[in-house]
C-alpha positions in Angstrom: -0.3 0.1 -0.3 1.4 3.4 -1.3 0.0 6.6 1.0 0.3 9.7 -0.9 2.8 12.2 0.3 1.8 15.3 1.6 2.5 18.5 -0.2 4.6 21.1 0.9 4.4 24.6 -0.6 7.2 26.7 -0.6 6.5 30.5 -1.3 7.8 34.0 -0.4 5.9 36.1 2.1 7.0 39.5 2.9 10.4 38.8 2.1 11.2 35.3 3.8 10.8 31.9 2.3 7.9 30.2 4.0 6.7 26.6 4.3 2.8 25.4 4.3 1.0 22.0 3.6 -1.5 24.6 1.9 -0.9 26.7 -1.1 -0.7 30.1 -0.7 -3.8 32.5 -1.6 -1.9 34.2 -4.3 1.7 34.8 -5.6 3.7 32.0 -7.2 4.7 28.8 -5.4 6.4 25.5 -5.7 5.5 21.9 -4.6 8.5 20.4 -2.4 8.4 16.5 -2.1 10.4 14.1 -0.2 12.5 12.1 -2.7 11.5 9.0 -1.1 8.6 7.2 1.0 10.6 7.5 4.3 12.1 10.5 3.9 9.3 12.8 4.3 10.0 14.9 7.5 6.8 15.7 8.2 5.1 12.0 7.7 2.6 11.2 9.9 3.6 7.4 9.7 4.0 5.5 12.9 6.9 3.5 11.7 7.2 1.5 14.8 3.5 0.3 13.7 3.1 0.7 10.3 1.5 -2.4 8.1 4.5 -4.4 7.1 4.2 -6.3 3.6 5.6 -9.4 4.4 4.2 -11.4 1.1 4.5 -8.4 -1.4 7.6 -9.6 -4.1 8.3 -12.5 -1.8 10.2 -14.3 -4.5 11.9 -11.6 -6.2 13.2 -10.5 -2.9 14.4 -14.0 -1.6 16.6 -14.6 -5.1 17.9 -11.2 -5.1 18.7 -11.0 -1.3 20.6 -14.9 -1.9 22.1 -13.9 -5.2 23.8 -10.8 -3.8 24.3 -12.3 0.0 21.8 -9.8 1.5 19.4 -10.3 4.5 16.2 -10.6 2.8 14.4 -8.3 5.6 16.8 -5.3 4.8 16.0 -5.9 1.3 12.3 -5.2 2.3 13.2 -2.5 4.7 15.0 -0.6 2.0 12.0 -1.0 -0.5 9.5 0.0 2.1 11.7 3.0 3.0 12.0 3.7 -0.7 8.8 3.3 -2.4 6.0 1.8 0.2 6.0 -1.0 -2.1 4.8 0.7 -5.1 6.2 -0.5 -8.5 5.0 2.6 -10.3 6.9 5.1 -7.8 8.6 7.7 -9.5 10.3 10.5 -7.6 10.7 14.3 -8.5 14.7 13.5 -9.2 13.7 10.8 -11.8 14.2 7.7 -9.5 11.9 4.7 -10.6 10.4 1.5 -9.3 10.5 -0.3 -5.9 13.8 0.5 -5.1 13.7 3.9 -6.5 17.0 3.3 -9.1 18.1 6.2 -10.4 18.8 5.4 -14.2 22.8 5.9 -14.0 22.5 3.7 -10.9 20.5 1.2 -13.0 22.3 1.2 -16.1 25.6 0.3 -13.6 23.6 -2.3 -12.2 22.8 -4.0 -15.5 19.2 -3.5 -15.0 17.3 -2.5 -18.4 14.0 -2.1 -17.3 13.5 -0.2 -14.0 9.5 -0.4 -14.1 9.8 -4.6 -13.5 10.1 -5.5 -10.5 11.7 -8.3 -10.6 14.7 -6.0 -12.3 14.3 -3.6 -9.7 14.6 -5.5 -6.8 17.7 -7.0 -8.2 19.4 -3.5 -9.5 18.4 -2.6 -6.1 19.5 -5.4 -4.1 22.8 -5.4 -6.4 24.1 -1.8 -5.3 22.6 -2.3 -1.3 25.4 -4.9 -1.8 27.9 -3.1 -3.1 27.5 -0.4 -0.4 27.4 -3.1 2.1 30.8 -3.9 0.8 32.3 -0.2 0.4 31.4 0.7 3.7 32.4 -2.6 6.1 29.1 -4.0 6.4 27.7 -0.9 8.4 24.1 -1.1 7.5 23.5 2.7 8.5 26.6 3.8 6.1 25.2 1.7 3.3 21.5 3.3 3.8 22.8 6.7 4.1 24.6 6.1 1.0 21.9 4.6 -0.4 19.8 7.6 0.3 22.5 10.6 -0.4 25.2 8.8 -2.1 28.3 6.9 -1.5 30.5 10.6 -2.1 28.6 12.2 0.6 29.2 9.5 2.9 32.5 9.6 2.5 32.6 13.2 2.3 31.5 13.4 6.1 33.3 10.0 7.2 29.6 9.2 8.2 26.1 9.8 7.5 25.8 13.2 6.0 24.3 16.1 8.0 21.4 16.3 5.9 17.9 16.0 7.8 16.5 13.7 5.3 19.1 11.2 5.0 19.2 10.9 8.7 15.5 10.6 8.9 15.8 7.6 6.0 18.5 6.1 8.0 16.4 5.9 11.8 13.5 4.7 9.5 15.3 2.1 7.7 16.6 0.8 10.9 12.8 0.8 12.2 11.7 -1.2 9.5 14.8 -3.5 9.1 14.7 -4.7 13.2 10.5 -5.1 12.4 11.2 -7.2 9.7 14.2 -9.3 10.9 11.8 -10.0 14.0 9.3 -11.3 11.6 9.4 -14.8 10.5 7.5 -14.2 7.5 10.1 -12.1 5.6 
């Protein structure tokens, strides 16, 4: 189940940048949206209690996790965080599918069709495995790199000081622990 993201309206009011969940009555504005399902800083989802997707794409997740030596619970947590299990998800930055693969990342991972769940999960799992290898199996750093890019993690020698990335890492960790403790992953 994919929940609609709330809209955040950004506009200038009295010379100051303003943010609201309702558009201004007059004047130009832009609509901001988080780059992933779990990146929304204003999310009202209780990540400790949100319904887990234990069976969605089970064979694809299991096969890709096994192929790349990953815990299926981690793959499932990243999918949940990235797209809320919406195979048609598209970010404003151009990321596509369940694991929100950017076109360049998809190409690097050998994915020819990011909209196909099996290919998307396989490419996302391959990328996640490469990040875990690069960051010595530190799940938090790999999650941060998945969100902000490995260069940002290297630059800051840890989780970058971006609110969206820090929120994302926390939520992936919550989801990962919940999926790990559930026998149906």
